C-alpha positions in Angstrom: 12.6 -66.6 -49.2 16.2 -69.4 -48.2 19.1 -68.0 -47.9 20.1 -70.0 -51.0 17.4 -68.3 -53.1 17.9 -64.6 -51.6 21.8 -65.2 -52.9 21.0 -66.4 -56.4 18.9 -63.1 -56.4 21.5 -60.6 -55.6 23.9 -62.9 -57.7 22.2 -63.7 -61.1 25.3 -65.2 -62.9 24.8 -68.1 -60.2 28.3 -68.8 -58.6 27.5 -70.5 -54.9 31.0 -69.1 -53.7 30.3 -65.8 -54.4 28.8 -63.3 -52.2 27.4 -59.7 -54.0 26.2 -57.2 -51.3 24.8 -53.7 -52.4 24.7 -50.3 -50.1 26.6 -51.1 -47.8 29.0 -48.9 -45.7 32.6 -49.2 -45.7 35.3 -49.3 -43.1 39.3 -48.9 -43.3 39.0 -47.8 -47.3 42.5 -47.2 -47.2 43.1 -50.5 -47.3 41.5 -50.8 -50.5 45.0 -48.7 -52.1 46.9 -50.1 -50.0 48.2 -53.8 -49.0 48.9 -54.6 -45.0 50.4 -57.4 -43.8 48.4 -58.2 -39.7 50.5 -60.6 -38.6 54.9 -61.2 -39.1 55.8 -63.1 -42.4 51.8 -62.3 -43.4 51.8 -61.7 -46.7 50.3 -57.9 -47.3 46.6 -58.0 -48.3 44.2 -55.5 -49.7 41.5 -55.2 -47.7 38.2 -53.6 -46.1 35.0 -54.1 -44.0 31.6 -53.7 -45.1 28.6 -52.7 -42.9 25.0 -53.7 -43.5 21.7 -52.9 -41.1 17.8 -53.8 -41.4 17.0 -55.8 -44.3 20.7 -55.5 -45.9 21.9 -57.2 -42.8 19.6 -59.9 -43.2 20.8 -60.0 -46.7 24.5 -60.5 -45.8 23.9 -63.2 -43.8 21.8 -65.4 -45.9 24.6 -64.8 -48.6 27.8 -65.5 -46.2 25.5 -68.3 -44.9 24.9 -70.1 -48.3 28.8 -69.1 -49.6 30.5 -70.7 -46.6 28.2 -73.9 -47.3 28.9 -73.7 -50.8 32.6 -73.9 -50.0 32.7 -76.4 -46.8 30.8 -78.9 -48.9 32.9 -78.5 -52.0 36.0 -79.1 -49.9 34.8 -81.8 -47.2 32.0 -83.4 -48.8 27.7 -83.2 -48.2 28.3 -84.7 -44.4 28.4 -81.8 -42.2 29.4 -84.1 -39.2 33.0 -84.9 -40.9 33.9 -81.1 -41.8 36.1 -80.0 -39.1 35.8 -77.3 -36.6 36.2 -74.3 -38.8 37.4 -70.9 -38.3 34.9 -68.5 -40.4 31.9 -71.3 -38.8 32.4 -72.6 -35.9 34.4 -70.0 -34.3 35.2 -66.5 -35.5 32.3 -66.1 -37.4 32.6 -64.3 -40.8 29.6 -62.1 -39.8 29.7 -60.3 -36.5 28.3 -57.8 -34.7 29.9 -54.2 -35.4 28.9 -53.1 -31.8 31.7 -55.1 -30.7 34.3 -53.4 -32.6 33.8 -49.2 -31.1 36.7 -48.3 -33.4 35.3 -49.2 -36.7 32.0 -47.5 -36.0 30.5 -45.2 -33.1 27.2 -45.5 -32.0 26.3 -48.1 -35.0 22.6 -48.7 -35.7 21.5 -51.4 -33.9 21.3 -54.6 -35.7 24.8 -53.4 -37.5 27.1 -56.2 -38.6 29.6 -56.4 -41.0 32.0 -58.9 -42.6 35.9 -58.3 -43.6 37.5 -59.4 -47.1 40.8 -59.3 -48.6 43.1 -60.2 -51.2 46.5 -60.2 -52.3 45.8 -58.4 -55.5 44.1 -55.0 -56.1 40.4 -54.9 -56.1 38.6 -53.7 -59.6 37.3 -49.8 -58.2 34.5 -48.0 -60.4 32.4 -45.3 -59.9 28.1 -45.0 -59.9 28.6 -45.5 -63.4 30.4 -48.0 -63.9 33.7 -46.0 -65.1 36.7 -47.5 -64.0 39.0 -45.8 -61.5 43.0 -45.7 -61.2 44.4 -46.1 -58.0 45.4 -42.3 -57.3 41.5 -41.4 -58.1 40.1 -43.8 -55.6 42.9 -42.8 -52.9 41.1 -39.4 -53.6 37.9 -40.2 -53.4 37.1 -43.0 -51.0 37.1 -42.7 -47.2 35.6 -45.1 -44.3 31.9 -44.0 -44.5 31.2 -44.2 -48.9 28.1 -46.6 -49.5 29.3 -49.2 -51.5 28.7 -52.6 -54.0 31.3 -55.2 -53.1 31.4 -58.7 -54.7 33.4 -61.1 -52.6 34.7 -64.6 -53.4 34.1 -67.5 -50.1 36.9 -70.4 -50.4 37.5 -73.0 -47.8 41.6 -73.8 -46.6 43.2 -76.9 -44.4 46.3 -75.4 -42.6 48.7 -77.3 -39.9 46.8 -74.1 -37.8 43.7 -75.2 -39.0 40.8 -75.3 -40.9 38.2 -72.6 -41.6 36.5 -70.7 -44.9 37.3 -66.9 -45.6 36.2 -63.8 -47.6 38.8 -63.0 -50.9 38.1 -59.2 -52.1 36.7 -59.4 -55.4 35.4 -55.5 -56.9 33.9 -52.2 -56.0 31.5 -49.7 -56.9 31.9 -45.9 -55.1 28.3 -45.2 -55.0 27.9 -42.2 -52.8 29.3 -40.2 -50.3 27.7 -41.4 -46.9 29.0 -40.3 -43.0 32.5 -40.2 -42.3 33.7 -43.0 -39.8 36.3 -42.2 -37.1 34.9 -39.4 -36.0 37.3 -37.0 -38.1 35.9 -34.1 -40.6 36.0 -33.8 -44.3 37.3 -30.2 -45.1 34.4 -29.8 -47.5 32.2 -29.7 -44.2 34.5 -27.0 -42.2 35.1 -24.9 -45.2 32.8 -23.0 -48.0 34.3 -20.8 -50.6 36.5 -17.8 -49.8 34.6 -14.6 -50.4 35.8 -12.2 -52.7 36.9 -9.9 -50.4 39.3 -11.9 -48.8 40.7 -13.3 -52.4 41.8 -9.6 -53.1 43.0 -8.6 -49.7 46.7 -7.2 -50.3 48.8 -9.1 -47.6 49.3 -5.2 -45.1 47.8 -7.1 -42.5 49.7 -10.4 -42.6 53.3 -9.9 -43.1 53.6 -13.5 -44.1 51.1 -12.9 -47.4 
């Protein structure tokens, strides 16, 4: 199947610039609700990285490639020879190997890749049933390692420092918790229910109780 056909299949209301990824793993999840500027003078952005492997990695590559082509063609025309040397395509590609970024995910699956997307506007977030979540709910639930669905949109730009293509973050659906990235265990995995006996302690053995 061609990259365009795969993009159409994942994006039924077809928009050639849109990428819709399903069942991917989110990294740097805290930046979904807390925008961050990565350079001095840069406007803070809401952002995250999205990891895929196996068939989902193939889908990610196909969709991103199709969106890049559409964005670049809309800005610089059909003749690729007239395109400038683009950041995000010819250098620093948008789809990168997770193995090159060990701080993101230790011992990643073979062939795991990721894309990063950001926006100056906060993304809309819904739960697995499609119910909207407010910021406080997202902060209480989401961590790096969640499995999510995400939309993003490719755009082309030309600046004094060069030209390129990038991905704008759209909306998120939180599908289910996954294995937490970064090595820190969750509180739920380290503590079980407190026994009735412990709850009934009168504090005699603990001068601070």
